[in-house]
Structures are given as structure tokens and as C-alpha cells.
MOPAC internal coordinates of N, CA, C and O (Angstrom, degrees):
PM7 1SCF
backbone

  N    0.0000 0     0.00 0     0.00 0    0    0    0
  C    1.4161 1     0.00 0     0.00 0    1    0    0
  C    1.5536 1   107.35 1     0.00 0    2    1    0
  O    1.2310 1   120.71 1   -39.08 1    3    2    1
  N    1.3061 1   116.25 1   140.92 1    3    2    1
  C    1.4121 1   122.50 1  -177.65 1    5    3    2
  C    1.4845 1   108.89 1   -87.93 1    6    5    3
  O    1.2310 1   122.90 1   -30.14 1    7    6    5
  N    1.3587 1   112.05 1   149.86 1    7    6    5
  C    1.5081 1   117.93 1  -177.50 1    9    7    6
  C    1.5191 1   110.80 1   -63.67 1   10    9    7
  O    1.2310 1   119.22 1   149.99 1   11   10    9
  N    1.3040 1   119.10 1   -30.01 1   11   10    9
  C    1.4748 1   122.93 1   177.71 1   13   11   10
  C    1.5162 1   110.96 1   -64.12 1   14   13   11
  O    1.2310 1   120.06 1   137.34 1   15   14   13
  N    1.3221 1   117.48 1   -42.66 1   15   14   13
  C    1.5012 1   122.47 1   174.84 1   17   15   14
  C    1.5016 1   111.05 1   -58.09 1   18   17   15
  O    1.2310 1   121.33 1   134.27 1   19   18   17
  N    1.3615 1   115.05 1   -45.73 1   19   18   17
  C    1.4836 1   119.67 1  -173.00 1   21   19   18
  C    1.5686 1   106.25 1   -72.88 1   22   21   19
  O    1.2310 1   119.40 1   148.15 1   23   22   21
  N    1.2914 1   118.75 1   -31.85 1   23   22   21
  C    1.4718 1   121.93 1  -179.61 1   25   23   22
  C    1.5287 1   109.04 1   -72.91 1   26   25   23
  O    1.2310 1   119.01 1   139.36 1   27   26   25
  N    1.3091 1   119.50 1   -40.64 1   27   26   25
  C    1.5043 1   120.51 1  -179.24 1   29   27   26
  C    1.5210 1   109.57 1   -71.38 1   30   29   27
  O    1.2310 1   118.10 1   143.74 1   31   30   29
  N    1.2984 1   121.22 1   -36.26 1   31   30   29
  C    1.4161 1   122.58 1   178.22 1   33   31   30
  C    1.5562 1   109.49 1   -67.36 1   34   33   31
  O    1.2310 1   121.54 1   140.79 1   35   34   33
  N    1.2441 1   114.66 1   -39.21 1   35   34   33
  C    1.4826 1   119.65 1   179.41 1   37   35   34
  C    1.5351 1   110.88 1   -66.26 1   38   37   35
  O    1.2310 1   120.09 1   137.44 1   39   38   37
  N    1.2743 1   117.43 1   -42.56 1   39   38   37
  C    1.4402 1   121.07 1   177.64 1   41   39   38
  C    1.5292 1   113.36 1   -63.34 1   42   41   39
  O    1.2310 1   122.17 1   140.79 1   43   42   41
  N    1.4189 1   113.45 1   -39.21 1   43   42   41
  C    1.4557 1   119.88 1   174.27 1   45   43   42
  C    1.5009 1   113.24 1   -63.08 1   46   45   43
  O    1.2310 1   118.87 1   138.63 1   47   46   45
  N    1.2901 1   119.77 1   -41.37 1   47   46   45
  C    1.3958 1   124.80 1   177.76 1   49   47   46
  C    1.5736 1   113.46 1   -63.48 1   50   49   47
  O    1.2310 1   123.07 1   139.82 1   51   50   49
  N    1.3781 1   111.73 1   -40.18 1   51   50   49
  C    1.5211 1   117.86 1   176.34 1   53   51   50
  C    1.5269 1   109.95 1   -62.72 1   54   53   51
  O    1.2310 1   121.11 1   131.35 1   55   54   53
  N    1.3794 1   115.47 1   -48.65 1   55   54   53
  C    1.4522 1   120.01 1  -177.19 1   57   55   54
  C    1.5723 1   110.69 1   -64.63 1   58   57   55
  O    1.2310 1   122.19 1   144.01 1   59   58   57
  N    1.3003 1   113.41 1   -35.99 1   59   58   57
  C    1.4330 1   118.70 1   177.39 1   61   59   58
  C    1.5310 1   113.25 1   -61.32 1   62   61   59
  O    1.2310 1   122.22 1   135.13 1   63   62   61
  N    1.3102 1   113.36 1   -44.87 1   63   62   61
  C    1.5364 1   117.89 1   178.32 1   65   63   62
  C    1.4757 1   108.38 1   -62.68 1   66   65   63
  O    1.2310 1   118.28 1   138.46 1   67   66   65
  N    1.3088 1   120.89 1   -41.54 1   67   66   65
  C    1.4874 1   122.51 1  -178.88 1   69   67   66
  C    1.4996 1   106.89 1   -63.18 1   70   69   67
  O    1.2310 1   119.20 1   134.19 1   71   70   69
  N    1.3278 1   119.13 1   -45.81 1   71   70   69
  C    1.4332 1   121.93 1  -179.82 1   73   71   70
  C    1.5122 1   110.59 1   -60.48 1   74   73   71
  O    1.2310 1   119.62 1   137.08 1   75   74   73
  N    1.2430 1   118.33 1   -42.92 1   75   74   73
  C    1.4710 1   120.43 1  -179.45 1   77   75   74
  C    1.5276 1   111.80 1   -63.45 1   78   77   75
  O    1.2310 1   121.00 1   140.70 1   79   78   77
  N    1.3601 1   115.69 1   -39.30 1   79   78   77
  C    1.4736 1   121.28 1   176.27 1   81   79   78
  C    1.5127 1   109.96 1   -59.03 1   82   81   79
  O    1.2310 1   119.26 1   132.34 1   83   82   81
  N    1.3697 1   119.02 1   -47.66 1   83   82   81
  C    1.4665 1   119.94 1  -177.35 1   85   83   82
  C    1.5843 1   110.50 1   -74.14 1   86   85   83
  O    1.2310 1   119.73 1   151.63 1   87   86   85
  N    1.2191 1   118.12 1   -28.37 1   87   86   85
  C    1.4522 1   120.91 1   173.73 1   89   87   86
  C    1.6031 1   110.06 1   -64.44 1   90   89   87
  O    1.2310 1   121.77 1   131.30 1   91   90   89
  N    1.2454 1   114.22 1   -48.70 1   91   90   89
  C    1.4573 1   121.62 1   175.41 1   93   91   90
  C    1.5010 1   110.96 1   -55.31 1   94   93   91
  O    1.2310 1   119.95 1   133.04 1   95   94   93
  N    1.3251 1   117.70 1   -46.96 1   95   94   93
  C    1.4767 1   121.68 1  -178.45 1   97   95   94
  C    1.5286 1   108.79 1   -63.15 1   98   97   95
  O    1.2310 1   118.92 1   140.14 1   99   98   97
  N    1.3109 1   119.66 1   -39.86 1   99   98   97
  C    1.4116 1   122.23 1   177.83 1  101   99   98
  C    1.5300 1   111.20 1   -63.43 1  102  101   99
  O    1.2310 1   121.91 1   138.31 1  103  102  101
  N    1.3450 1   113.95 1   -41.69 1  103  102  101
  C    1.4495 1   122.19 1   175.46 1  105  103  102
  C    1.5863 1   111.93 1   -53.34 1  106  105  103
  O    1.2310 1   122.83 1   131.69 1  107  106  105
  N    1.3344 1   112.19 1   -48.31 1  107  106  105
  C    1.5013 1   117.81 1  -178.28 1  109  107  106
  C    1.5286 1   104.73 1   -70.62 1  110  109  107
  O    1.2310 1   116.05 1   132.77 1  111  110  109
  N    1.2804 1   125.11 1   -47.23 1  111  110  109
  C    1.4329 1   125.88 1  -176.08 1  113  111  110
  C    1.5516 1   113.41 1   -61.06 1  114  113  111
  O    1.2310 1   119.85 1   148.03 1  115  114  113
  N    1.2793 1   117.89 1   -31.97 1  115  114  113
  C    1.4557 1   121.19 1   177.69 1  117  115  114
  C    1.5470 1   113.59 1   -90.08 1  118  117  115
  O    1.2310 1   123.67 1  -154.47 1  119  118  117
  N    1.3185 1   110.56 1    25.53 1  119  118  117
  C    1.4917 1   119.39 1   175.21 1  121  119  118
  C    1.5069 1   111.22 1    58.68 1  122  121  119
  O    1.2310 1   119.87 1  -134.14 1  123  122  121
  N    1.3193 1   117.86 1    45.86 1  123  122  121
  C    1.4658 1   122.08 1   173.79 1  125  123  122
  C    1.4841 1   114.12 1    63.78 1  126  125  123
  O    1.2310 1   119.98 1  -131.74 1  127  126  125
  N    1.3313 1   117.64 1    48.26 1  127  126  125
  C    1.4301 1   125.95 1   179.67 1  129  127  126
  C    1.6026 1   106.40 1   -71.74 1  130  129  127
  O    1.2310 1   121.84 1   -51.91 1  131  130  129
  N    1.3668 1   114.09 1   128.09 1  131  130  129
  C    1.4381 1   119.13 1  -175.62 1  133  131  130
  C    1.5112 1   111.66 1   -58.41 1  134  133  131
  O    1.2310 1   119.79 1   144.57 1  135  134  133
  N    1.2794 1   118.00 1   -35.43 1  135  134  133
  C    1.4643 1   121.36 1   178.88 1  137  135  134
  C    1.5409 1   113.45 1   -57.08 1  138  137  135
  O    1.2310 1   121.27 1   136.47 1  139  138  137
  N    1.2854 1   115.17 1   -43.53 1  139  138  137
  C    1.4888 1   118.92 1  -179.51 1  141  139  138
  C    1.4891 1   110.35 1   -75.15 1  142  141  139
  O    1.2310 1   118.57 1   153.05 1  143  142  141
  N    1.2983 1   120.32 1   -26.95 1  143  142  141
  C    1.4746 1   119.96 1   173.82 1  145  143  142
  C    1.5176 1   108.68 1   -67.02 1  146  145  143
  O    1.2310 1   119.95 1   135.04 1  147  146  145
  N    1.3075 1   117.70 1   -44.96 1  147  146  145
  C    1.4780 1   120.43 1   178.02 1  149  147  146
  C    1.5259 1   113.58 1   -59.87 1  150  149  147
  O    1.2310 1   120.39 1   138.39 1  151  150  149
  N    1.3879 1   116.87 1   -41.61 1  151  150  149
  C    1.4293 1   122.06 1   177.10 1  153  151  150
  C    1.5247 1   110.90 1   -63.66 1  154  153  151
  O    1.2310 1   119.03 1   140.03 1  155  154  153
  N    1.3559 1   119.45 1   -39.97 1  155  154  153
  C    1.4511 1   125.32 1   177.87 1  157  155  154
  C    1.5772 1   108.33 1   -63.01 1  158  157  155
  O    1.2310 1   121.03 1   134.58 1  159  158  157
  N    1.3540 1   115.64 1   -45.42 1  159  158  157
  C    1.4363 1   117.44 1   179.93 1  161  159  158
  C    1.5652 1   110.41 1   -64.49 1  162  161  159
  O    1.2310 1   120.16 1   139.38 1  163  162  161
  N    1.2967 1   117.30 1   -40.62 1  163  162  161
  C    1.4222 1   118.58 1   177.37 1  165  163  162
  C    1.5717 1   112.67 1   -65.38 1  166  165  163
  O    1.2310 1   120.01 1   147.03 1  167  166  165
  N    1.2629 1   117.58 1   -32.97 1  167  166  165
  C    1.4844 1   117.97 1   174.55 1  169  167  166
  C    1.4643 1   111.29 1   -72.17 1  170  169  167
  O    1.2310 1   119.88 1   144.53 1  171  170  169
  N    1.3665 1   117.84 1   -35.47 1  171  170  169
  C    1.5428 1   117.59 1   172.46 1  173  171  170
  C    1.5482 1   113.25 1   -60.44 1  174  173  171
  O    1.2310 1   121.95 1   144.40 1  175  174  173
  N    1.3379 1   113.87 1   -35.60 1  175  174  173
  C    1.4714 1   116.69 1   178.64 1  177  175  174
  C    1.5054 1   109.28 1   -71.04 1  178  177  175
  O    1.2310 1   118.18 1   146.94 1  179  178  177
  N    1.2697 1   121.08 1   -33.06 1  179  178  177
  C    1.4466 1   122.83 1   176.40 1  181  179  178
  C    1.4223 1   108.21 1   -67.85 1  182  181  179
  O    1.2310 1   117.97 1   139.45 1  183  182  181
  N    1.2947 1   121.47 1   -40.55 1  183  182  181
  C    1.5215 1   119.63 1   175.15 1  185  183  182
  C    1.5286 1   111.12 1   -61.99 1  186  185  183
  O    1.2310 1   120.92 1   136.55 1  187  186  185
  N    1.3192 1   115.86 1   -43.45 1  187  186  185
  C    1.4300 1   120.26 1   178.14 1  189  187  186
  C    1.5930 1   107.74 1   -53.00 1  190  189  187
  O    1.2310 1   121.37 1   133.67 1  191  190  189
  N    1.2979 1   114.98 1   -46.33 1  191  190  189
  C    1.4479 1   121.10 1  -177.48 1  193  191  190
  C    1.5425 1   111.60 1   -61.58 1  194  193  191
  O    1.2310 1   121.08 1   144.68 1  195  194  193
  N    1.3465 1   115.55 1   -35.32 1  195  194  193
  C    1.4684 1   119.13 1   178.23 1  197  195  194
  C    1.5680 1   106.72 1   -67.16 1  198  197  195
  O    1.2310 1   119.95 1   137.97 1  199  198  197
  N    1.3230 1   117.69 1   -42.03 1  199  198  197
  C    1.4474 1   118.66 1   177.62 1  201  199  198
  C    1.4843 1   113.47 1   -60.44 1  202  201  199
  O    1.2310 1   120.83 1   143.43 1  203  202  201
  N    1.3263 1   116.01 1   -36.57 1  203  202  201
  C    1.4383 1   119.94 1   179.99 1  205  203  202
  C    1.5807 1   107.22 1   -66.77 1  206  205  203
  O    1.2310 1   120.64 1   138.60 1  207  206  205
  N    1.3183 1   116.38 1   -41.40 1  207  206  205
  C    1.4253 1   118.39 1   174.62 1  209  207  206
  C    1.5387 1   116.46 1   -59.07 1  210  209  207
  O    1.2310 1   122.20 1   139.92 1  211  210  209
  N    1.3586 1   113.38 1   -40.08 1  211  210  209
  C    1.4515 1   121.88 1   178.44 1  213  211  210
  C    1.5505 1   107.98 1   -64.47 1  214  213  211
  O    1.2310 1   121.24 1   136.50 1  215  214  213
  N    1.3136 1   115.24 1   -43.50 1  215  214  213
  C    1.5187 1   117.94 1   177.47 1  217  215  214
  C    1.4784 1   111.10 1   -57.84 1  218  217  215
  O    1.2310 1   119.88 1   131.40 1  219  218  217
  N    1.3246 1   117.82 1   -48.60 1  219  218  217
  C    1.4153 1   125.69 1  -176.63 1  221  219  218
  C    1.6250 1   106.17 1   -60.99 1  222  221  219
  O    1.2310 1   119.62 1   133.68 1  223  222  221
  N    1.2564 1   118.34 1   -46.32 1  223  222  221
  C    1.4231 1   123.36 1  -176.93 1  225  223  222
  C    1.5437 1   110.16 1   -64.53 1  226  225  223
  O    1.2310 1   120.51 1   148.61 1  227  226  225
  N    1.2465 1   116.62 1   -31.39 1  227  226  225
  C    1.5002 1   120.62 1  -179.24 1  229  227  226
  C    1.5861 1   110.58 1   -87.09 1  230  229  227
  O    1.2310 1   122.50 1  -158.61 1  231  230  229
  N    1.2757 1   112.82 1    21.39 1  231  230  229
  C    1.5347 1   123.57 1   178.97 1  233  231  230
  C    1.4869 1   110.52 1    46.14 1  234  233  231
  O    1.2310 1   122.65 1  -103.45 1  235  234  233
  N    1.2937 1   112.54 1    76.55 1  235  234  233
  C    1.5168 1   126.50 1  -175.52 1  237  235  234
  C    1.5654 1   109.80 1   -37.78 1  238  237  235
  O    1.2310 1   121.76 1   -65.42 1  239  238  237
  N    1.3271 1   114.25 1   114.58 1  239  238  237
  C    1.4061 1   122.06 1  -179.81 1  241  239  238
  C    1.5301 1   113.14 1   -69.30 1  242  241  239
  O    1.2310 1   119.23 1   157.68 1  243  242  241
  N    1.3103 1   119.08 1   -22.32 1  243  242  241
  C    1.4744 1   122.63 1  -178.65 1  245  243  242
  C    1.5507 1   112.13 1   -83.39 1  246  245  243
  O    1.2310 1   119.59 1   171.96 1  247  246  245
  N    1.2896 1   118.38 1    -8.04 1  247  246  245
  C    1.4327 1   124.54 1   179.80 1  249  247  246
  C    1.5814 1   109.18 1    64.97 1  250  249  247
  O    1.2310 1   119.82 1  -137.63 1  251  250  249
  N    1.3173 1   117.95 1    42.37 1  251  250  249
  C    1.3946 1   122.95 1   179.45 1  253  251  250
  C    1.5602 1   113.83 1  -104.73 1  254  253  251
  O    1.2310 1   123.55 1  -157.63 1  255  254  253
  N    1.3563 1   110.80 1    22.37 1  255  254  253
  C    1.4063 1   116.97 1  -170.85 1  257  255  254
  C    1.5517 1   115.37 1   -54.65 1  258  257  255
  O    1.2310 1   122.19 1   138.76 1  259  258  257
  N    1.3502 1   113.41 1   -41.24 1  259  258  257
  C    1.5373 1   120.75 1  -176.14 1  261  259  258
  C    1.5533 1   105.20 1   -63.71 1  262  261  259
  O    1.2310 1   119.61 1   131.49 1  263  262  261
  N    1.3115 1   118.36 1   -48.51 1  263  262  261
  C    1.4586 1   121.37 1  -176.24 1  265  263  262
  C    1.5388 1   109.55 1   -62.68 1  266  265  263
  O    1.2310 1   119.80 1   135.01 1  267  266  265
  N    1.2652 1   117.98 1   -44.99 1  267  266  265
  C    1.4676 1   122.48 1   177.14 1  269  267  266
  C    1.4841 1   115.67 1   -60.44 1  270  269  267
  O    1.2310 1   122.56 1   140.06 1  271  270  269
  N    1.3396 1   112.70 1   -39.94 1  271  270  269
  C    1.5002 1   124.48 1   176.90 1  273  271  270
  C    1.4783 1   108.25 1   -63.19 1  274  273  271
  O    1.2310 1   119.05 1   134.21 1  275  274  273
  N    1.3376 1   119.41 1   -45.79 1  275  274  273
  C    1.4951 1   118.90 1   175.67 1  277  275  274
  C    1.4228 1   114.96 1   -60.73 1  278  277  275
  O    1.2310 1   119.71 1   137.00 1  279  278  277
  N    1.3781 1   118.17 1   -43.00 1  279  278  277
  C    1.4636 1   124.48 1   178.31 1  281  279  278
  C    1.5018 1   108.97 1   -60.85 1  282  281  279
  O    1.2310 1   121.08 1   129.27 1  283  282  281
  N    1.3429 1   115.55 1   -50.73 1  283  282  281
  C    1.4795 1   122.33 1  -171.00 1  285  283  282
  C    1.5567 1   112.07 1   -67.29 1  286  285  283
  O    1.2310 1   122.10 1   138.56 1  287  286  285
  N    1.3641 1   113.59 1   -41.44 1  287  286  285
  C    1.4199 1   119.20 1  -173.34 1  289  287  286
  C    1.5242 1   116.57 1   -86.29 1  290  289  287
  O    1.2310 1   120.90 1   153.71 1  291  290  289
  N    1.3305 1   115.88 1   -26.29 1  291  290  289
  C    1.4784 1   118.32 1  -173.08 1  293  291  290
  C    1.5428 1   111.66 1  -126.62 1  294  293  291
  O    1.2310 1   119.06 1   117.85 1  295  294  293
  N    1.2701 1   119.40 1   -62.15 1  295  294  293
  C    1.4109 1   122.67 1  -168.03 1  297  295  294
  C    1.6045 1   114.35 1   -68.27 1  298  297  295
  O    1.2310 1   120.54 1   136.61 1  299  298  297
  N    1.2975 1   116.57 1   -43.39 1  299  298  297
  C    1.4450 1   120.00 1  -177.51 1  301  299  298
  C    1.5810 1   108.97 1   -69.47 1  302  301  299
  O    1.2310 1   119.35 1   132.79 1  303  302  301
  N    1.3762 1   118.85 1   -47.21 1  303  302  301
  C    1.4112 1   116.70 1   177.81 1  305  303  302
  C    1.5253 1   114.42 1   -61.76 1  306  305  303
  O    1.2310 1   120.05 1   149.05 1  307  306  305
  N    1.3123 1   117.51 1   -30.95 1  307  306  305
  C    1.5006 1   122.55 1   179.40 1  309  307  306
  C    1.4903 1   107.79 1   -66.11 1  310  309  307
  O    1.2310 1   120.12 1   135.39 1  311  310  309
  N    1.3272 1   117.38 1   -44.61 1  311  310  309
  C    1.5107 1   121.57 1  -179.83 1  313  311  310
  C    1.5000 1   111.54 1   -68.73 1  314  313  311
  O    1.2310 1   119.59 1   146.80 1  315  314  313
  N    1.3503 1   118.38 1   -33.20 1  315  314  313
  C    1.4707 1   120.17 1   179.18 1  317  315  314
  C    1.4495 1   107.72 1   -67.98 1  318  317  315
  O    1.2310 1   118.93 1   134.28 1  319  318  317
  N    1.3389 1   119.64 1   -45.72 1  319  318  317
  C    1.4911 1   123.25 1  -177.61 1  321  319  318
  C    1.4878 1   109.44 1   -64.00 1  322  321  319
  O    1.2310 1   120.15 1   137.72 1  323  322  321
  N    1.3347 1   117.31 1   -42.28 1  323  322  321
  C    1.4558 1   119.51 1   177.15 1  325  323  322
  C    1.5414 1   113.14 1   -59.32 1  326  325  323
  O    1.2310 1   119.90 1   135.68 1  327  326  325
  N    1.3201 1   117.80 1   -44.32 1  327  326  325
  C    1.4528 1   122.21 1  -177.12 1  329  327  326
  C    1.5209 1   109.37 1   -69.71 1  330  329  327
  O    1.2310 1   119.24 1   144.86 1  331  330  329
  N    1.2752 1   119.06 1   -35.14 1  331  330  329
  C    1.5144 1   118.88 1  -178.42 1  333  331  330
  C    1.5298 1   106.35 1   -74.83 1  334  333  331
  O    1.2310 1   119.01 1   138.86 1  335  334  333
  N    1.3125 1   119.49 1   -41.14 1  335  334  333
  C    1.4453 1   119.45 1  -178.89 1  337  335  334
  C    1.5184 1   113.14 1   -64.43 1  338  337  335
  O    1.2310 1   120.95 1   132.64 1  339  338  337
  N    1.3043 1   115.79 1   -47.36 1  339  338  337
  C    1.4343 1   119.20 1   176.69 1  341  339  338
  C    1.5095 1   117.05 1   -68.33 1  342  341  339
  O    1.2310 1   119.29 1   166.81 1  343  342  341
  N    1.3907 1   118.96 1   -13.19 1  343  342  341
  C    1.4093 1   123.01 1  -178.15 1  345  343  342
  C    1.5279 1   112.70 1   -87.47 1  346  345  343
  O    1.2310 1   120.23 1   179.58 1  347  346  345
  N    1.3059 1   117.17 1    -0.42 1  347  346  345
  C    1.5254 1   116.38 1  -173.72 1  349  347  346
  C    1.4488 1   112.18 1   -81.95 1  350  349  347
  O    1.2310 1   120.10 1   180.00 1  351  350  349

């Protein structure tokens, strides 16, 4: 893995954590609006997806690459889209 890849993934994770923090703050400020809760959960799933990518890039020592790839490529994006759509 190249250092540039690791740097970019790390920056994405940091930005995602900041975004989740602000989303949660908006959720609290809007008196626990269901839509903001779903957006916050979707953002958490996106963060989870970044961690899966990081695990794959670090050459997964547990040899679970296929399982992580399925989660990263299909299941997590589907859940994110579902939460964002139902949160409107």
C-alpha cells in the first residue's frame, strides 16, 4: 500500500468523524428530528465503510477480504441510501 493511499483514507476518516459530530449536533438542536437521526446513522455507516477500506488496504491479516468486499461494495452503500431516502 502506498503512503498516499493511507494518507487519503486517514483524511477521509477524520473528515467523516467531524461530519458525524456536526450531524449529531444538528439532530440534538432540532429536538431529535428523526430525519437527522437517520442521516447521522448513514454517516456512521459511511465511516464504517472507510474503516473496511482501510482494513483491506492494510492487507487484512485475517483473510476476510471477500466478506469485507461484500460489505463495502454492496450492503453498506445499500443501507446508507436507504437511511438517507427514508430520512427526508
